[in-house]
N, C-alpha and C positions, 0 to 999 in steps of 0.2 A: 542559316548557312554558315558553316565554319570556314576557317581560312583555306583549307585544302579545297573545299567545294568552290570557293570564290576563285581560287587560282585556276581550277579546271574550267570554270565558266568563262574566265578571261581567255584561256587558251583556245577554247572552241568558238569564241566570238559571241557568246550569249551576253557577256558583260564587257564593257570597255572601262579600263581603270584610268581615272582622271588624276587621282592622287592616292596616297596611301589610305586604304579603307574608304575611298570615295569612288563610286562607280556610276555609270549610266548604261542603259540597255544598248547592247552591241548593235542591234538592228537599227535603232534610232541614230546612233553615231554614224553608221555606214550610209544612211540615207540623207545625212545632213550636208549642206554645202559648207564652204570655209567660214562664212560669217556665222552660221548657226553653230558650227563646231567651236568657234571662239567663244560664243555665248555660253556654251556648255562648259568649256574650260574655265571661264570666269565663275560660273556657278559652283564648280567644284572647288575652286580656290576660296570662294566665300564660305562654303559649307565647312571646309577644313579649318576655317577661322571662327567657327561657331556662329556664323551668321545664320539667321533664320528669317524667311519671308514673313511680312506682317508685323514686324517688331514695332512697338509704339515708340514715339519720340523722334527726335531729329536723326537723320542718317549719320552713321558713324563710319561706314565703309561703302565705297562705290567704285565701279570700274572707271578709270580715267586715262589720261594720256593717250598713248598709241592704241590701247585696247578700245577706249571709247571712240577715238578717231577712226579706227577700222570699222566699228559698228555704224558710225555716222557717215561712212564713205567719204571721209575727207582725204585730200592728198597728203601723203606722209613722206618725210625726207629720206628714209632708208629702211629697207626691209631685210634683215639678216637671214631670213629664210631663203631668199633668192641669191643667185650667184653674183648678180651685179647690182650696184646702187641704182635707184631710179633716177639719180642725178648724173649718171654716167653720160659721157659726151653724146653718144648716139641714141640715148634712151629718152623717150618722152615721158614725163611724169604722168602717171595715171593712178587712180585709187588701187591699192593693193588687191590682187586677186588671190593672194595666199595670206593666211592669218599671221599675226605677229609671232615672233619666236618666243616671247615671254608675255606674261599677264601683268598688266599695270593696274594697281589699285591705289585709291586715295583714301587715307585714314584720317578721321578727325580727332582721334584719341591717341595718337602716337607723337613722340617728340623727336624721332629720328628716322632716317630713310633706311630701309632694309631690303635685301635681295636674297631670297632663299628658294631653292627648288623651282626656279623658273618664274617666281612671282616677285615683282618689285612693288613695295608699298612705300608711298611717299606721304609724309605728314602734311596736312593742309586743312584749312577750314572747309566745311561742307555745308553751307547754308541750304536749307530745304529747297529754296527756289533754284539752286544750281543742280539738282538731282532729279532725274525722271526715270521711271521704271520702264524697262523693255521686258515685257512679261512680268515676272516677279523680280528680275535682276535690277538692282540700283545702278544706274549709269549716269555719269556727269552729262548734263544736257548739251545740246549742240553749241550754245554760246560759251559755256564754261570750258568745254573741251577745246574749242577753237582758241580761246584765250590762253589756256595752258600750253597748247602746241605752239602758238605764236611766241610765247615767252622762251621756248626752248629752240627757236629757229633763227636762221639768218634773216636778214631783211626781206630778201626775195621769197624765201620759203614762207615767211609769215604772211606775205601778200597773197601767195597761192592759197593758204589756209583761210584767210579772211574773205577773199573772193568766193571761195567754195562755200564757206559757212553762210554767207549772205545769199548765194545762189540757192542753197538748200532751205532757206527760210528764216535764218536769224537776221534780225534787223540791226542796223548800225547802233541804234539806241540800246538794244539788248547786249550787244558786245561791249559797248561802252560802260553799261551798268555793271557788268561782271568785272571789267577792268577796274572800275572805280572801287569796287569792293576788295580788290586785290592790290591796291596802289602801293602797299608797303612791301610787296613781293619783288623778287629779282626780275630784271629784264622786262619790266613793263613798258619801257620806252619803245622797244621794238614792236610790241603789240599795239601800242597807241598809234604809232606812225602807220602801221599796216591797216588798222581800222579806218584811219582818216583817208587813206588812199583807196581803200577797197571799193569794188563795184560788183554787185551781185549779178549783173548782166553777163559777166564773163562766163563762158561755158567750158573752159578747160584751162589748166595751168599754162599751156603754151600760149593761149591768148593773153593771159595775165602777164606772162613774161614779155610779150611784144609790147604791151601797154607800158610796162615799166621801162623798157629800153627806149621807147619813144619819149616818155615823160622825162627821163633823165637827160635827154637831149633837147628838152624844151618844146617838144611836139605833143600837143594834146589831141587825143583821139576820142571818138565815140564808139563804144562797143555794141555789137549786135544790133545793126541798123537794117531795117527792111528797105529795099530799093525796088523801084518800079520802072517799066518802060511802057510804050504804047500798047503792048500786048498784055500788060498786067504785072503781077508780082514776079520779079526776077529771082529774088532770094534774100536771105539775111546774111549780110557780110560780117566778118569778124570785127574789123575796125574801120572807121571812116574818118577821113579828113575832108569834111564837106566843102570848106572854102577853097580847097585845092582840087576838088573832084578826084580824090585819090582813095582807093579802096585797098586795105591791107588784108590779105588772106594768109592764115597760118596753117600750113599743111602739117598734119600730125597723123600718127599711126591710128589714133582712135577712130577717125571717120572711115578708115579703110579696114581696120581689124574688128570693129564692132560687128557681131553676128547679125545685128538688126540692119546693118548697112546693105546686106545682100551681096551680090556679085561684085567683086572688086573692079573688074573691067567696066562694068556698067556704071559704077560710082564715078570712075575717072571720066567716062564719056559724058556723064551728066555734069560733072564739074567743068569740063571744057566747053560744053554748050552754054552753061551759065556764064562763064567768063566772057565768051563771045558776045552774049547779050549785054553784059556790063560795058564792054568796050564800045559796042555799037551805040549804047546810050550815052556815051561821052565820058565814061569813068575810066580812069587809069588804074590798072590793077598791079599791085606789087605783092608778089608771093614770097613767103619766107618759111623757114622750118625751125623746129626746136633746136636742132643741131647748129644752125647758123646763128640763132639768137644767143645761144650759150657760148659759142666758140668764136664767132666773127660778127659781133653786133655792128662793128664799124662798116663792114661790107653791106649789111642790110640798110644801115642809115644812109650810106652813100647813095644807094639805089633809090631810097625813099626821098631824099632831098632832090635828086634829079627829077623824080616824078612830080614832086611838088612844084619845082620850077617850070616844068612843062605844063602843068595844070594852070599855073598863073598866066603863062603866055597864051594858053588856049582860051582863057576866060573872055 
């Protein structure tokens, strides 16, 4: 197929051009979701750099950073494909539903960082144990990806990533082992502190944020605790202060916007019925939101301390 034939095939949708002289079937591209499209884009960037699957020896090139974070469904600090930062005041942080605006690769045989044609290549060591294949595509594994993202994050962002990585199956020991192998790299202190604080029981960045706000005020909480009454299981609460009989529930968009949630009004009715059972069982419920935690943590803490005082008096 000559260049004119390829150009015509792209025009009519038979082929989709990934990079110069690198194509994928147009039908496959159209049928793919955002995550799969980013995998295809990564493959195109690798092929353009003369990567071939099945190469013997240690990995020299792999998807990393935000590209690997997107594939691992980790929370990421900002997505330039969208109009607003996911850390905007009213926005709850969620895994991106649109692929990153550029491809991030890690190279073990380069001595400088490059950015060209939408592909950022960072030089860094790639031990074989840090790389796992997704299909045939080499991708930094969950623990390595999380550590790399934590090193590029603020303290709170790093905790979001560490919590999510542990929730998705990376152990604290695995994260620590990756960090130990990268101890000479920049910003490892942020990652080390996040790993020490992390708790894989957290089910969303909003819950992680509530735990951070409480901890910074000297209040220790238990995440994701099942509570019961005489009728049986009431539900799993986001955070618990057992000694004070206080429950913290973080209201976020995820539980209402998730298509698996079903009807929004029904979800709210179920939430209200659940909260009534908690109160009838003697628990004090304090509700908060991502917006409040980000913009008015003092207001949340004031209500929480009042609830804790009431719980002590009621004990």
